C-alpha positions in Angstrom: 57.0 183.5 90.3 53.5 182.0 89.8 54.2 178.6 91.3 51.7 177.2 93.8 53.0 175.4 96.9 51.4 172.0 97.1 50.3 170.6 100.5 51.9 167.2 101.3 48.5 165.6 101.2 48.0 166.6 97.6 49.8 163.5 96.3 49.7 159.7 96.5 52.7 157.5 97.2 53.9 155.1 94.4 55.3 152.9 97.2 54.7 153.9 100.8 57.8 154.8 102.8 58.6 153.5 106.3 57.2 156.8 107.6 56.1 160.2 106.3 55.5 162.8 109.0 54.9 166.5 108.8 57.3 168.7 110.9 56.0 172.2 110.6 56.0 173.0 106.9 58.4 170.2 106.1 57.8 166.5 105.3 60.2 163.9 106.8 60.3 160.7 104.8 62.0 157.5 106.0 63.0 155.3 103.1 62.7 151.5 103.0 66.0 149.7 102.8 66.5 148.5 99.2 64.1 150.9 97.6 65.1 152.2 94.2 63.9 153.1 90.7 65.7 151.6 87.7 64.9 149.5 84.6 67.3 147.0 83.0 70.3 149.0 81.6 73.7 147.7 82.6 72.6 146.1 85.9 70.0 143.8 84.4 67.4 144.4 87.2 64.1 146.3 87.5 63.4 148.2 90.7 60.1 150.1 90.9 59.7 150.8 94.6 61.1 154.3 95.1 59.0 156.5 97.3 57.4 159.1 95.1 54.6 161.4 96.3 52.9 162.3 93.0 50.0 164.4 91.8 48.9 165.3 88.2 51.3 167.7 86.4 50.7 170.2 83.7 53.7 172.4 83.4 56.5 172.6 85.9 57.2 171.0 89.3 59.8 172.1 91.9 61.0 170.2 95.0 63.3 171.5 97.7 65.0 169.2 100.2 68.1 168.9 102.4 70.9 167.0 100.8 71.8 165.0 104.0 72.9 161.9 102.0 76.0 160.0 103.0 75.5 156.3 102.1 76.0 154.7 98.7 73.1 155.5 96.4 71.1 157.5 99.0 68.9 159.8 96.8 66.3 162.5 96.9 64.7 164.9 94.4 61.7 164.9 92.1 60.0 162.3 89.8 57.8 162.6 86.8 56.0 159.4 86.0 53.6 158.3 83.2 53.8 154.6 84.0 56.3 151.9 85.1 58.3 152.2 82.0 58.1 155.9 81.3 59.5 158.2 84.0 62.2 160.7 85.0 63.9 161.2 88.3 66.4 164.0 89.1 68.1 165.2 92.2 71.1 164.4 94.4 72.4 160.9 94.8 75.4 159.9 97.0 77.7 157.8 94.8 81.4 157.0 95.0 81.9 159.0 98.1 80.3 162.3 97.1 76.9 163.9 96.4 76.2 163.8 92.6 73.7 165.9 90.8 72.0 163.9 88.1 69.0 162.5 86.3 67.7 159.1 85.2 65.4 159.1 82.2 63.5 155.8 81.6 61.8 155.1 78.3 61.5 151.3 78.6 65.1 151.3 79.8 66.9 153.6 82.2 69.9 155.9 81.5 71.9 157.8 84.1 73.9 161.0 84.1 75.7 162.6 87.1 78.1 165.3 88.0 79.8 165.6 91.4 78.7 168.4 93.6 80.6 167.8 96.9 80.0 171.3 98.1 76.2 170.6 98.1 76.5 168.1 101.0 74.1 169.0 103.8 72.7 172.0 102.0 69.3 172.9 100.7 68.8 171.8 97.1 66.0 172.7 94.7 65.2 170.7 91.6 62.9 172.0 88.9 61.5 170.1 85.9 59.5 171.8 83.3 57.5 169.9 80.7 56.6 171.4 77.3 55.9 169.6 74.1 58.1 166.6 73.7 60.7 167.7 76.3 61.4 167.9 80.0 63.9 170.5 81.0 65.6 169.9 84.4 67.4 172.6 86.4 68.8 172.5 90.0 70.4 174.8 92.5 71.8 174.8 96.0 70.5 177.4 98.5 69.8 180.7 96.6 72.4 180.2 93.9 71.3 180.4 90.3 69.7 177.4 88.7 71.9 175.3 86.5 70.8 173.1 83.6 70.9 169.4 84.4 69.2 167.9 81.4 66.9 168.4 78.5 65.2 165.0 77.8 62.7 163.7 75.3 59.5 162.6 77.0 56.3 161.4 75.2 54.3 164.6 74.6 50.9 162.9 74.9 51.6 161.0 78.1 49.6 161.8 81.2 52.2 162.6 83.9 52.2 162.8 87.7 55.1 164.5 89.5 56.4 165.3 93.0 59.1 164.6 95.5 60.8 161.2 95.7 63.5 159.4 97.7 65.0 155.9 98.1 67.7 154.1 99.8 69.0 151.2 97.7 71.8 150.0 100.1 70.7 150.8 103.7 68.0 151.3 106.3 67.4 154.6 108.2 67.6 157.2 105.4 65.4 160.2 106.4 64.9 163.0 103.9 63.6 166.4 104.9 61.5 167.8 102.1 61.1 171.6 102.4 58.8 172.5 99.6 56.8 171.1 96.7 55.4 173.5 94.1 53.8 173.4 90.6 53.2 176.0 88.0 53.2 176.8 84.3 56.0 175.4 82.1 59.1 177.6 81.9 59.0 180.1 79.0 62.7 179.7 78.1 65.1 176.8 77.8 68.1 178.8 79.1 
């Protein structure tokens, strides 16, 4: 694989977390209570204070983290962002008593898709998003299992995008996420 591992210092925070400290090769991020990323749909509110560590993207981004999430709406994964109204987040979110693998695509308004992955709790998760033309293809896996398709989403082809790891804690204080790896590379050659 031709991906290049990014140093944690390669990005800038959209909203600074409570703390972000390096622990060996890992980055430990403590989320602010009430942090989230969402626009309008169904709930009627706008939240734009998730903690995303972003750098310019041309191709694919891959983020690995530990899915130690156990409170309602705890979440971690990756984010692609063009601006406040044009972004995608994908990863694991704790919802309704179980880890859920999902994605939110926001093009003025957010949507949300999830699927339960209870056996992913506490394990190492990798999420990969590949941008080519007018689409972002999102895949994810746990540990060394094969990647599975999460979403193919339309995304403005001319938008300048930044991407990297993200987390937030909409309902509680004290969420700490261990990010293991952040890498970028060329867009994936195949959809499947």
